[in-house]
C-alpha positions in Angstrom: 4.4 -150.7 13.4 3.2 -147.8 11.2 5.4 -147.2 8.2 5.6 -143.4 8.0 7.9 -143.3 5.0 5.6 -145.4 2.8 2.4 -143.7 3.8 4.0 -140.3 3.3 5.1 -141.2 -0.3 1.6 -142.5 -1.1 -0.1 -139.3 0.2 2.4 -136.9 -1.6 2.0 -138.7 -4.9 -1.8 -138.8 -4.5 -1.9 -135.1 -3.8 0.3 -134.2 -6.7 -1.6 -136.4 -9.2 -5.0 -135.0 -8.0 -3.8 -131.5 -8.3 -2.4 -132.1 -11.8 -5.6 -133.8 -13.1 -7.7 -131.0 -11.7 -5.9 -128.6 -14.0 -7.5 -130.4 -17.0 -10.8 -131.6 -15.5 -14.0 -129.9 -16.6 -16.2 -129.5 -13.5 -19.7 -130.9 -13.9 -22.4 -128.4 -13.0 -24.5 -130.5 -10.6 -27.8 -129.0 -9.5 -26.8 -129.8 -5.9 -23.6 -127.9 -6.3 -25.4 -124.7 -7.3 -27.8 -125.2 -4.4 -24.8 -125.2 -1.9 -23.4 -122.1 -3.5 -26.8 -120.3 -3.2 -27.3 -121.5 0.4 -23.8 -120.2 1.4 -24.5 -116.8 -0.2 -27.9 -116.6 1.5 -26.3 -117.4 4.9 -23.6 -114.8 4.6 -25.6 -112.1 2.9 -28.9 -112.4 4.6 -28.2 -114.5 7.7 -30.8 -117.1 6.7 -30.7 -120.2 4.4 -34.1 -120.2 2.6 -33.6 -123.6 0.9 -35.5 -126.0 3.1 -33.5 -129.2 2.6 -30.0 -128.0 3.2 -27.8 -128.2 6.4 -25.4 -125.3 7.0 -21.9 -126.6 7.3 -21.1 -127.5 3.7 -22.6 -124.3 2.3 -20.4 -122.5 4.9 -17.3 -124.3 3.7 -18.2 -123.6 0.0 -18.6 -119.9 0.6 -15.3 -119.6 2.5 -13.5 -121.8 0.0 -14.8 -119.8 -3.0 -13.4 -116.6 -1.4 -10.0 -118.2 -0.8 -8.6 -121.4 -2.4 -11.7 -122.7 -4.2 -13.7 -125.7 -3.2 -11.9 -128.0 -5.6 -8.5 -127.5 -3.9 -10.2 -127.9 -0.5 -11.8 -131.2 -1.6 -8.4 -132.4 -3.0 -6.8 -131.7 0.4 -9.6 -133.3 2.4 -9.7 -136.4 0.2 -5.9 -136.8 0.6 -6.0 -136.4 4.4 -8.8 -139.0 4.3 -6.3 -141.5 2.9 -4.1 -141.1 6.0 -7.1 -141.4 8.4 -8.3 -144.6 6.7 -4.8 -146.0 6.9 -4.8 -145.3 10.6 -8.2 -146.8 11.2 -7.1 -150.0 9.3 -4.0 -150.2 11.5 -6.1 -149.6 14.6 -8.4 -152.5 13.8 -6.1 -155.1 12.3 -2.7 -154.1 13.7 -1.3 -155.1 10.3 0.8 -152.6 8.4 0.4 -154.3 5.0 -3.4 -154.1 5.2 -3.1 -150.4 6.1 -0.7 -149.7 3.2 -3.1 -151.5 0.8 -5.9 -149.2 2.1 -3.8 -146.1 1.4 -2.8 -147.2 -2.1 -6.4 -148.3 -2.9 -7.9 -145.1 -1.8 -5.2 -143.1 -3.6 -6.0 -144.7 -6.9 -9.8 -145.1 -6.4 -11.3 -143.1 -9.3 -14.4 -142.0 -7.4 -12.3 -140.5 -4.6 -10.8 -138.3 -7.3 -14.1 -137.7 -9.2 -15.9 -136.3 -6.1 -12.8 -134.2 -5.3 -13.3 -132.3 -8.6 -17.0 -131.5 -8.1 -18.9 -129.2 -5.7 -20.7 -131.9 -3.7 -20.8 -132.9 0.0 -19.3 -136.4 -0.4 -15.6 -135.6 0.2 -16.2 -133.4 3.2 -18.7 -135.8 4.7 -16.3 -138.8 4.2 -13.5 -136.9 5.8 -15.6 -136.1 8.9 -17.0 -139.6 9.2 -13.5 -141.1 9.0 -12.1 -138.7 11.6 -15.1 -139.4 13.9 -14.4 -143.2 13.7 -10.7 -142.7 14.1 -11.2 -140.9 17.4 -13.6 -143.6 18.5 -10.9 -146.2 17.9 -8.5 -144.0 19.8 -11.1 -143.8 22.7 -11.2 -140.0 22.4 -14.9 -139.8 22.8 -15.1 -136.0 23.1 -13.3 -135.4 19.9 -15.3 -138.1 18.2 -18.6 -136.6 19.5 -17.7 -133.1 18.2 -16.8 -134.5 14.7 -20.0 -136.6 14.6 -22.2 -133.6 15.3 -20.3 -131.8 12.5 -21.2 -134.7 10.2 -24.9 -134.1 11.1 -24.5 -130.4 10.2 -23.4 -131.6 6.7 -26.0 -134.4 6.4 -28.1 -135.6 9.3 -28.6 -139.2 7.9 -26.7 -141.0 10.8 -28.3 -139.0 13.6 -30.0 -142.1 15.1 -26.8 -144.3 14.7 -24.3 -142.0 16.4 -25.5 -142.4 20.1 -25.4 -146.2 19.5 -21.8 -146.0 18.2 -20.6 -143.9 21.1 -22.2 -146.1 23.7 -21.2 -149.4 22.2 -17.6 -148.4 21.5 -17.1 -147.2 25.1 -18.9 -150.2 26.7 -17.2 -153.0 24.8 -13.8 -151.5 25.5 -14.2 -150.7 29.2 -17.2 -153.0 30.2 -18.5 -150.3 32.4 -22.1 -149.2 31.8 -21.8 -146.0 34.0 -18.7 -144.9 32.0 -20.6 -145.5 28.7 -23.6 -143.5 30.0 -21.3 -140.7 31.0 -19.8 -140.6 27.5 -23.3 -140.7 26.0 -24.4 -137.7 28.1 -21.2 -135.8 27.1 -22.2 -136.5 23.5 -25.7 -135.1 24.0 -24.3 -132.1 25.7 -22.0 -131.5 22.7 -24.8 -132.2 20.3 -27.1 -129.6 21.9 -24.2 -127.1 22.1 -23.2 -127.4 18.4 -26.7 -127.8 17.0 -28.2 -124.8 19.0 -27.1 -122.1 16.5 -28.8 -124.1 13.7 -31.9 -124.6 15.9 -32.0 -120.8 16.6 -31.6 -120.2 12.8 -34.5 -122.5 12.1 -36.7 -121.1 14.8 -36.1 -117.5 13.5 -36.9 -118.7 10.0 -40.0 -120.8 10.6 -41.3 -119.7 14.0 -41.1 -123.2 15.5 -38.5 -125.8 16.4 -37.0 -127.7 13.5 -34.2 -130.1 14.6 -32.5 -130.6 11.2 -34.4 -129.7 8.0 -37.4 -130.7 5.9 -35.5 -132.8 3.4 -36.4 -136.2 4.8 -40.1 -136.2 3.9 -39.5 -135.4 0.2 -36.9 -138.3 -0.2 -39.2 -140.7 1.7 -42.1 -139.7 -0.6 -40.0 -139.7 -3.7 -39.0 -143.3 -3.1 -42.5 -144.5 -1.9 -45.2 -143.6 -4.3 -47.1 -145.1 -7.3 -45.0 -143.3 -9.9 -41.6 -144.6 -8.8 -40.1 -146.9 -11.3 -36.3 -146.5 -10.9 -35.8 -146.6 -7.1 -34.4 -143.1 -7.3 -35.9 -139.7 -6.9 -35.4 -138.7 -10.6 -37.5 -136.2 -12.5 -36.4 -135.6 -16.1 -38.8 -133.5 -18.2 -39.0 -132.9 -21.9 -37.6 -129.5 -21.2 -34.5 -131.0 -19.6 -34.0 -133.3 -22.7 -34.2 -130.3 -25.0 -31.9 -128.1 -23.0 -29.3 -130.8 -22.3 -29.6 -133.8 -24.8 -26.0 -134.9 -23.9 -27.2 -135.7 -20.3 -30.8 -136.7 -20.8 -32.6 -138.8 -23.4 -35.8 -140.0 -21.8 -38.5 -138.6 -19.5 -38.5 -140.0 -16.0 -41.0 -139.1 -13.2 -40.3 -141.0 -10.0 -42.7 -138.8 -8.2 -45.0 -135.8 -8.7 -46.4 -133.2 -6.4 -49.2 -132.3 -8.9 -51.9 -133.9 -6.7 -50.9 -131.6 -3.9 -50.6 -128.4 -6.0 -53.5 -126.4 -4.4 -52.8 -127.6 -0.8 -51.1 -125.5 1.9 -47.4 -126.0 1.7 -47.4 -126.7 -2.1 -49.1 -123.8 -3.8 -46.5 -121.2 -4.7 -47.7 -117.7 -3.9 -44.4 -115.8 -3.7 -40.9 -115.7 -5.1 -39.5 -114.8 -1.7 -39.6 -116.7 1.5 -42.1 -118.0 2.5 -43.0 -119.1 -1.0 -45.9 -121.4 -0.2 -49.6 -120.8 0.6 -49.9 -120.9 4.4 -46.8 -118.8 5.3 -44.1 -120.1 7.6 -46.4 -122.9 8.9 -46.7 -124.2 5.4 -43.3 -125.9 5.5 -44.2 -128.1 8.5 -47.6 -128.9 6.9 -45.8 -129.8 3.6 -43.3 -132.0 5.5 -46.1 -133.9 7.4 -48.2 -134.2 4.2 -45.4 -135.9 2.2 -44.3 -138.1 5.2 -47.9 -139.3 5.8 -48.5 -139.9 2.1 -45.3 -142.1 1.9 -46.2 -144.0 5.0 -49.8 -144.6 3.7 -48.3 -145.9 0.5 -46.1 -148.3 2.3 -48.9 -149.5 4.6 -51.4 -150.0 1.7 -48.8 -151.4 -0.8 -46.5 -153.7 1.1 -45.7 -155.8 -2.0 -44.8 -152.8 -4.1 -42.7 -151.4 -1.2 -40.8 -154.7 -1.1 -40.3 -154.6 -4.9 -39.0 -151.0 -4.7 -36.7 -151.9 -1.8 -35.1 -154.7 -3.9 -34.8 -152.3 -6.8 -33.2 -149.7 -4.5 -30.8 -152.3 -3.1 -29.7 -153.3 -6.6 -29.3 -149.6 -7.6 -27.3 -148.8 -4.5 -24.8 -151.6 -5.2 -24.7 -151.4 -9.0 -21.2 -151.0 -10.3 -22.6 -149.3 -13.4 -23.8 -145.6 -13.1 -27.5 -145.0 -13.8 -27.1 -141.5 -15.4 -26.7 -141.4 -19.1 -23.8 -138.9 -19.0 -21.7 -141.5 -17.1 -22.6 -144.5 -19.3 -19.9 -144.4 -21.9 -18.0 -147.7 -22.5 -14.9 -146.2 -21.0 -16.7 -145.0 -17.8 -18.5 -148.3 -17.4 -15.2 -150.2 -17.7 -13.5 -147.9 -15.2 -16.4 -148.3 -12.8 -16.4 -152.1 -13.0 -12.6 -152.3 -12.6 -12.8 -150.0 -9.6 -15.8 -151.4 -7.8 -15.9 -155.2 -8.4 -12.6 -155.9 -6.6 -13.8 -153.8 -3.7 -17.0 -155.9 -3.5 -15.3 -159.2 -3.9 -12.4 -158.6 -1.4 -14.6 -156.8 1.2 -16.8 -160.0 1.3 -13.6 -162.0 1.7 -12.5 -159.6 4.4 -15.8 -159.9 6.3 -15.4 -163.7 6.2 -11.9 -163.6 7.8 -13.0 -160.9 10.3 -15.6 -163.2 11.8 -13.4 -166.3 11.4 -10.6 -164.5 13.4 -13.1 -162.7 15.7 -11.9 -159.2 14.9 -14.9 -157.6 16.5 -13.3 -154.1 16.4 -14.4 -154.0 12.7 -18.1 -154.6 13.4 -18.9 -150.8 13.9 -17.8 -150.0 10.4 -19.8 -152.9 9.0 -22.9 -151.6 11.0 -22.4 -148.1 9.5 -22.3 -149.5 6.0 -25.5 -151.6 6.6 -27.2 -148.6 8.1 -26.5 -146.3 5.2 -27.7 -149.0 2.8 -30.9 -149.5 4.8 -31.6 -145.7 4.7 -31.5 -145.8 0.9 -33.5 -149.0 0.6 -36.3 -147.2 2.5 -36.0 -143.8 0.8 -34.3 -143.3 -2.5 -31.2 -144.9 -3.9 -28.4 -143.8 -6.2 -24.9 -144.8 -7.4 -23.6 -141.6 -5.8 -25.1 -142.4 -2.3 -22.8 -145.5 -2.0 -19.6 -143.4 -2.1 -19.9 -142.5 1.6 -19.3 -146.1 2.6 -16.7 -147.0 0.0 -13.8 -145.9 2.3 -14.9 -148.6 4.8 -15.5 -151.2 2.1 -11.9 -150.5 1.0 -10.7 -151.1 4.6 -12.5 -154.4 4.6 -11.4 -155.3 1.1 -7.7 -154.5 1.9 -7.8 -156.9 4.9 -9.5 -159.5 2.6 -6.7 -159.0 0.0 -4.1 -159.3 2.7 -5.5 -162.6 3.9 -5.6 -163.9 0.3 -1.9 -163.0 -0.3 -1.1 -164.7 3.0 -2.9 -167.9 2.0 -1.2 -167.9 -1.4 2.2 -167.6 0.3 1.5 -170.5 2.6 0.6 -172.7 -0.4 4.0 -172.1 -2.1 
């Protein structure tokens, strides 16, 4: 049975601590954060987001938050609510209150759950929506889950292919009725079309042709699959960056370059205002296809290098040590290791006991984690990109820790 008193205490303490720490925390000026601010201002002031690789929902949230409570307070609130949702998901899967309480405590003290709360990035909002989507799947509330999943796509469309599979498989394995599952899938697509339509209209008005999400996927695919890539990421650090910010950067890195395309349609800059590239509005689609085809050609012609980069990206994705110099102090490395290694170890133990005890309800969250990992093995990888699966790893790890505690008690 759910222990409302304990979970309430954990959530209240977590909320108070995050709020107090935020008073002394110096927010990092991430480039992505400024991009979302600019996109929000463009949307509200001009009705059009000119940035080509941004989805609308998070910039919308940032703009409204900045006019009211501020995005940091919103992030703190959402990250705290996420603790409760993860607690409920754990209980739904394992029907074990101790495992669920461990999840809540673990998420409440997880340093990266706090770190991303204090910075203007999509991670906290994205995690909140994903957790809520899965929660309603486990509650068999497919309509609510469908709505939330489409909202996830409007923040970051990286699980667009996975969502229909999740809706269908959840409903089928519970009710064993294919017609029921097809019906729920059709409802999802109806919701998908309804909620995505305003964005499609925006993109059509902007480009003059249908763009389902945005043009960001081709750049990350090319960034991670070209002859220059050495780190597995999509990093460009120039000499100018080092001179301007020596505390953050100390070495030049060029994981990709668009220099060879500089005079082509879609790459040659001819204006400060939209459309900025040679070729007008059509240039964006041409640019997208050029980068995508160049990446696919590299993969086709260099299978061994693609495999080497995939292994490098896998290592970078799961590395418990941050890649960026600014987060590489001894203190930060120790905090990261202490935070992540127990999650890795106990999540593996948790998966072992899940399959041993045939707890198949946990398989969808394992599939989600594997899918996100696969995306970043193919495209680009980063320490930061793993955060959106860490809440599920904590759920698995908490079950693993619960089983270890149980085994230790039996031995006494």
